[in-house]
N, CA, C and O atoms as a GROMACS GRO file, in nm:
protein
  300
    1MET      N    1  -2.978   6.641  14.000
    1MET     CA    2  -2.979   6.767  14.068
    1MET      C    3  -2.983   6.856  13.942
    1MET      O    4  -2.908   6.863  13.845
    2ASP      N    5  -3.132   6.944  13.988
    2ASP     CA    6  -3.137   7.046  13.861
    2ASP      C    7  -3.092   7.117  13.854
    2ASP      O    8  -3.002   7.119  13.937
    3GLY      N    9  -3.096   7.252  13.758
    3GLY     CA   10  -2.953   7.336  13.783
    3GLY      C   11  -3.021   7.440  13.864
    3GLY      O   12  -2.967   7.550  13.854
    4GLU      N   13  -3.105   7.436  13.926
    4GLU     CA   14  -3.101   7.607  14.014
    4GLU      C   15  -3.134   7.538  14.146
    4GLU      O   16  -3.179   7.623  14.223
    5THR      N   17  -3.129   7.419  14.200
    5THR     CA   18  -3.067   7.306  14.314
    5THR      C   19  -2.932   7.363  14.332
    5THR      O   20  -2.877   7.402  14.435
    6LEU      N   21  -2.888   7.359  14.201
    6LEU     CA   22  -2.654   7.331  14.245
    6LEU      C   23  -2.672   7.496  14.248
    6LEU      O   24  -2.556   7.536  14.261
    7GLU      N   25  -2.725   7.569  14.244
    7GLU     CA   26  -2.636   7.747  14.211
    7GLU      C   27  -2.745   7.717  14.338
    7GLU      O   28  -2.653   7.718  14.419
    8LYS      N   29  -2.792   7.707  14.372
    8LYS     CA   30  -2.871   7.721  14.525
    8LYS      C   31  -2.763   7.682  14.629
    8LYS      O   32  -2.733   7.762  14.717
    9VAL      N   33  -2.695   7.545  14.620
    9VAL     CA   34  -2.563   7.485  14.733
    9VAL      C   35  -2.483   7.572  14.682
    9VAL      O   36  -2.411   7.617  14.772
   10TYR      N   37  -2.447   7.643  14.528
   10TYR     CA   38  -2.323   7.669  14.468
   10TYR      C   39  -2.344   7.814  14.641
   10TYR      O   40  -2.277   7.840  14.741
   11GLN      N   41  -2.462   7.857  14.587
   11GLN     CA   42  -2.479   8.001  14.711
   11GLN      C   43  -2.394   7.977  14.806
   11GLN      O   44  -2.282   8.015  14.842
   12GLU      N   45  -2.495   7.886  14.845
   12GLU     CA   46  -2.431   7.878  15.005
   12GLU      C   47  -2.350   7.854  15.053
   12GLU      O   48  -2.341   7.874  15.174
   13ASN      N   49  -2.226   7.788  14.964
   13ASN     CA   50  -2.106   7.735  14.953
   13ASN      C   51  -2.066   7.901  14.986
   13ASN      O   52  -2.042   7.958  15.092
   14LEU      N   53  -2.071   7.955  14.831
   14LEU     CA   54  -1.990   8.070  14.829
   14LEU      C   55  -2.004   8.152  14.984
   14LEU      O   56  -1.900   8.168  15.047
   15GLU      N   57  -2.102   8.190  15.028
   15GLU     CA   58  -2.146   8.244  15.160
   15GLU      C   59  -2.129   8.257  15.274
   15GLU      O   60  -2.137   8.343  15.361
   16GLU      N   61  -2.088   8.092  15.253
   16GLU     CA   62  -2.022   8.013  15.393
   16GLU      C   63  -1.848   8.065  15.412
   16GLU      O   64  -1.787   8.080  15.517
   17ARG      N   65  -1.782   8.092  15.224
   17ARG     CA   66  -1.654   8.107  15.232
   17ARG      C   67  -1.669   8.230  15.247
   17ARG      O   68  -1.570   8.262  15.312
   18ILE      N   69  -1.754   8.361  15.221
   18ILE     CA   70  -1.716   8.458  15.204
   18ILE      C   71  -1.728   8.550  15.385
   18ILE      O   72  -1.655   8.636  15.433
   19ILE      N   73  -1.837   8.491  15.434
   19ILE     CA   74  -1.836   8.464  15.572
   19ILE      C   75  -1.738   8.427  15.649
   19ILE      O   76  -1.688   8.512  15.722
   20ALA      N   77  -1.695   8.308  15.650
   20ALA     CA   78  -1.587   8.215  15.711
   20ALA      C   79  -1.429   8.293  15.682
   20ALA      O   80  -1.348   8.282  15.774
   21TYR      N   81  -1.370   8.399  15.512
   21TYR     CA   82  -1.290   8.428  15.509
   21TYR      C   83  -1.294   8.611  15.541
   21TYR      O   84  -1.202   8.687  15.514
   22LEU      N   85  -1.415   8.648  15.600
   22LEU     CA   86  -1.483   8.851  15.646
   22LEU      C   87  -1.406   8.802  15.759
   22LEU      O   88  -1.308   8.870  15.789
   23ALA      N   89  -1.440   8.647  15.862
   23ALA     CA   90  -1.452   8.648  16.038
   23ALA      C   91  -1.295   8.649  15.991
   23ALA      O   92  -1.242   8.759  16.006
   24GLU      N   93  -1.220   8.558  15.944
   24GLU     CA   94  -1.014   8.596  15.960
   24GLU      C   95  -0.927   8.695  15.927
   24GLU      O   96  -0.812   8.716  15.966
   25ILE      N   97  -1.016   8.768  15.828
   25ILE     CA   98  -0.928   8.826  15.815
   25ILE      C   99  -0.963   9.000  15.834
   25ILE      O  100  -0.931   9.090  15.756
   26LYS      N  101  -1.031   9.012  15.954
   26LYS     CA  102  -1.103   9.154  16.061
   26LYS      C  103  -1.091   9.129  16.129
   26LYS      O  104  -1.120   9.211  16.216
   27SER      N  105  -1.015   8.936  16.197
   27SER     CA  106  -1.091   8.890  16.312
   27SER      C  107  -1.108   8.938  16.414
   27SER      O  108  -1.035   8.987  16.500
   28ILE      N  109  -1.281   8.914  16.396
   28ILE     CA  110  -1.390   8.898  16.435
   28ILE      C  111  -1.497   8.772  16.424
   28ILE      O  112  -1.504   8.744  16.305
   29SER      N  113  -1.572   8.696  16.493
   29SER     CA  114  -1.643   8.645  16.534
   29SER      C  115  -1.674   8.599  16.396
   29SER      O  116  -1.596   8.655  16.319
   30LEU      N  117  -1.730   8.544  16.354
   30LEU     CA  118  -1.836   8.457  16.266
   30LEU      C  119  -1.948   8.518  16.255
   30LEU      O  120  -2.000   8.568  16.155
   31GLU      N  121  -1.988   8.513  16.369
   31GLU     CA  122  -2.106   8.603  16.452
   31GLU      C  123  -2.178   8.730  16.353
   31GLU      O  124  -2.277   8.759  16.286
   32LYS      N  125  -2.002   8.795  16.417
   32LYS     CA  126  -1.994   8.988  16.378
   32LYS      C  127  -1.978   8.973  16.213
   32LYS      O  128  -1.999   9.060  16.127
   33ALA      N  129  -1.928   8.814  16.192
   33ALA     CA  130  -1.910   8.872  16.003
   33ALA      C  131  -2.026   8.795  15.946
   33ALA      O  132  -2.012   8.782  15.825
   34MET      N  133  -2.136   8.740  15.993
   34MET     CA  134  -2.196   8.702  15.937
   34MET      C  135  -2.308   8.796  15.930
   34MET      O  136  -2.349   8.828  15.818
   35ASP      N  137  -2.375   8.853  16.054
   35ASP     CA  138  -2.394   9.010  16.045
   35ASP      C  139  -2.407   9.087  15.966
   35ASP      O  140  -2.506   9.108  15.896
   36ILE      N  141  -2.259   9.166  15.969
   36ILE     CA  142  -2.157   9.203  15.824
   36ILE      C  143  -2.254   9.220  15.684
   36ILE      O  144  -2.302   9.320  15.630
   37TYR      N  145  -2.261   9.102  15.656
   37TYR     CA  146  -2.240   9.023  15.561
   37TYR      C  147  -2.422   9.000  15.550
   37TYR      O  148  -2.478   9.010  15.441
   38TYR      N  149  -2.454   8.987  15.601
   38TYR     CA  150  -2.653   8.979  15.586
   38TYR      C  151  -2.696   9.064  15.544
   38TYR      O  152  -2.775   9.058  15.450
   39HIS      N  153  -2.641   9.227  15.627
   39HIS     CA  154  -2.634   9.366  15.610
   39HIS      C  155  -2.596   9.438  15.447
   39HIS      O  156  -2.559   9.546  15.400
   40SER      N  157  -2.616   9.368  15.424
   40SER     CA  158  -2.481   9.410  15.320
   40SER      C  159  -2.540   9.430  15.177
   40SER      O  160  -2.587   9.328  15.127
   41ALA      N  161  -2.544   9.526  15.113
   41ALA     CA  162  -2.627   9.526  14.960
   41ALA      C  163  -2.538   9.430  14.880
   41ALA      O  164  -2.580   9.401  14.768
   42LEU      N  165  -2.418   9.375  14.920
   42LEU     CA  166  -2.295   9.262  14.859
   42LEU      C  167  -2.405   9.123  14.873
   42LEU      O  168  -2.432   9.046  14.780
   43ALA      N  169  -2.445   9.117  14.981
   43ALA     CA  170  -2.568   8.926  15.057
   43ALA      C  171  -2.669   9.019  14.918
   43ALA      O  172  -2.629   8.954  14.822
   44ASP      N  173  -2.759   9.115  14.863
   44ASP     CA  174  -2.832   9.105  14.823
   44ASP      C  175  -2.812   9.068  14.659
   44ASP      O  176  -2.885   9.001  14.585
   45LYS      N  177  -2.703   9.128  14.636
   45LYS     CA  178  -2.631   9.120  14.472
   45LYS      C  179  -2.576   8.964  14.431
   45LYS      O  180  -2.552   8.908  14.324
   46ILE      N  181  -2.573   8.942  14.508
   46ILE     CA  182  -2.567   8.771  14.538
   46ILE      C  183  -2.723   8.721  14.554
   46ILE      O  184  -2.746   8.622  14.484
   47HIS      N  185  -2.796   8.751  14.604
   47HIS     CA  186  -2.907   8.672  14.656
   47HIS      C  187  -3.023   8.682  14.532
   47HIS      O  188  -3.134   8.633  14.515
   48SER      N  189  -2.956   8.753  14.475
   48SER     CA  190  -3.033   8.829  14.328
   48SER      C  191  -3.022   8.815  14.182
   48SER      O  192  -3.096   8.824  14.084
   49GLY      N  193  -2.825   8.776  14.223
   49GLY     CA  194  -2.752   8.730  14.081
   49GLY      C  195  -2.736   8.851  14.007
   49GLY      O  196  -2.788   8.878  13.899
   50ILE      N  197  -2.694   8.890  14.045
   50ILE     CA  198  -2.759   9.091  14.013
   50ILE      C  199  -2.595   9.068  13.921
   50ILE      O  200  -2.522   9.016  14.006
   51GLU      N  201  -2.517   9.085  13.795
   51GLU     CA  202  -2.448   9.144  13.712
   51GLU      C  203  -2.350   9.053  13.743
   51GLU      O  204  -2.230   9.078  13.730
   52GLY      N  205  -2.415   8.900  13.803
   52GLY     CA  206  -2.330   8.792  13.755
   52GLY      C  207  -2.209   8.825  13.872
   52GLY      O  208  -2.104   8.767  13.844
   53VAL      N  209  -2.204   8.900  13.988
   53VAL     CA  210  -2.119   8.917  14.119
   53VAL      C  211  -2.102   8.776  14.173
   53VAL      O  212  -1.993   8.745  14.223
   54GLN      N  213  -2.215   8.677  14.165
   54GLN     CA  214  -2.235   8.557  14.273
   54GLN      C  215  -2.076   8.458  14.224
   54GLN      O  216  -1.998   8.384  14.284
   55TYR      N  217  -2.090   8.509  14.087
   55TYR     CA  218  -1.957   8.432  14.023
   55TYR      C  219  -1.792   8.465  14.050
   55TYR      O  220  -1.702   8.396  14.002
   56LEU      N  221  -1.774   8.569  14.127
   56LEU     CA  222  -1.706   8.592  14.169
   56LEU      C  223  -1.605   8.510  14.308
   56LEU      O  224  -1.636   8.465  14.418
   57ASP      N  225  -1.484   8.520  14.237
   57ASP     CA  226  -1.404   8.447  14.386
   57ASP      C  227  -1.437   8.521  14.538
   57ASP      O  228  -1.424   8.638  14.574
   58PHE      N  229  -1.461   8.461  14.573
   58PHE     CA  230  -1.530   8.494  14.743
   58PHE      C  231  -1.418   8.582  14.782
   58PHE      O  232  -1.444   8.699  14.809
   59LYS      N  233  -1.307   8.542  14.789
   59LYS     CA  234  -1.199   8.660  14.830
   59LYS      C  235  -1.211   8.815  14.734
   59LYS      O  236  -1.179   8.928  14.770
   60VAL      N  237  -1.254   8.782  14.634
   60VAL     CA  238  -1.257   8.917  14.577
   60VAL      C  239  -1.371   8.978  14.664
   60VAL      O  240  -1.354   9.069  14.745
   61LEU      N  241  -1.496   8.913  14.635
   61LEU     CA  242  -1.594   8.963  14.733
   61LEU      C  243  -1.542   9.052  14.827
   61LEU      O  244  -1.535   9.174  14.834
   62VAL      N  245  -1.502   8.939  14.912
   62VAL     CA  246  -1.467   9.049  15.052
   62VAL      C  247  -1.426   9.144  15.084
   62VAL      O  248  -1.452   9.212  15.184
   63GLN      N  249  -1.312   9.169  14.950
   63GLN     CA  250  -1.248   9.273  14.940
   63GLN      C  251  -1.356   9.422  14.902
   63GLN      O  252  -1.359   9.542  14.930
   64ILE      N  253  -1.440   9.316  14.820
   64ILE     CA  254  -1.470   9.443  14.793
   64ILE      C  255  -1.607   9.490  14.923
   64ILE      O  256  -1.581   9.605  14.959
   65LEU      N  257  -1.670   9.465  14.960
   65LEU     CA  258  -1.737   9.396  15.040
   65LEU      C  259  -1.657   9.550  15.164
   65LEU      O  260  -1.709   9.659  15.190
   66CYS      N  261  -1.534   9.499  15.207
   66CYS     CA  262  -1.434   9.554  15.306
   66CYS      C  263  -1.456   9.760  15.204
   66CYS      O  264  -1.511   9.848  15.269
   67GLU      N  265  -1.426   9.779  15.117
   67GLU     CA  266  -1.369   9.849  15.039
   67GLU      C  267  -1.534   9.903  15.012
   67GLU      O  268  -1.515   9.918  14.891
   68THR      N  269  -1.622   9.928  15.022
   68THR     CA  270  -1.782   9.965  14.941
   68THR      C  271  -1.848  10.047  15.043
   68THR      O  272  -1.914  10.151  15.039
   69GLU      N  273  -1.797   9.942  15.167
   69GLU     CA  274  -1.946   9.897  15.290
   69GLU      C  275  -1.893   9.920  15.432
   69GLU      O  276  -1.964   9.920  15.533
   70GLY      N  277  -1.739   9.945  15.429
   70GLY     CA  278  -1.752  10.036  15.545
   70GLY      C  279  -1.789  10.083  15.643
   70GLY      O  280  -1.712  10.067  15.739
   71LYS      N  281  -1.892  10.145  15.665
   71LYS     CA  282  -1.961  10.144  15.811
   71LYS      C  283  -2.039  10.048  15.865
   71LYS      O  284  -2.103  10.054  15.970
   72LEU      N  285  -2.030   9.945  15.776
   72LEU     CA  286  -2.081   9.774  15.857
   72LEU      C  287  -2.000   9.763  15.960
   72LEU      O  288  -2.035   9.739  16.076
   73PHE      N  289  -1.852   9.786  15.910
   73PHE     CA  290  -1.802   9.733  16.027
   73PHE      C  291  -1.782   9.813  16.133
   73PHE      O  292  -1.686   9.758  16.187
   74GLU      N  293  -1.821   9.941  16.223
   74GLU     CA  294  -1.837  10.048  16.235
   74GLU      C  295  -1.966   9.998  16.375
   74GLU      O  296  -1.946  10.032  16.492
   75ARG      N  297  -2.074   9.928  16.339
   75ARG     CA  298  -2.163   9.862  16.410
   75ARG      C  299  -2.130   9.780  16.554
   75ARG      O  300  -2.221   9.721  16.613
   0.00000   0.00000   0.00000
C-alpha cells in the first residue's frame, strides 16, 4: 500500500469517526451529522490537507466544528 492510498483510508476513517461522534454528542441522526459535516468548511480543510488539520483528534475536530460553524446546526 502506497502513502497516498494510506492517507485516503485514514481520511475516510477520520470522517466516519467525526460524523459518528457529532451525531452522538448533538443527539442527532447520522444523516443529519453527515449533512452538517459535508457542508462545513472543516470538511474542505480536511479534504485539502490544509494546515495539517486532518491529523488532529476527531473529538477536537468536532469541537472545532461546533464552535466555529454553529449556523450549520440551525438548518
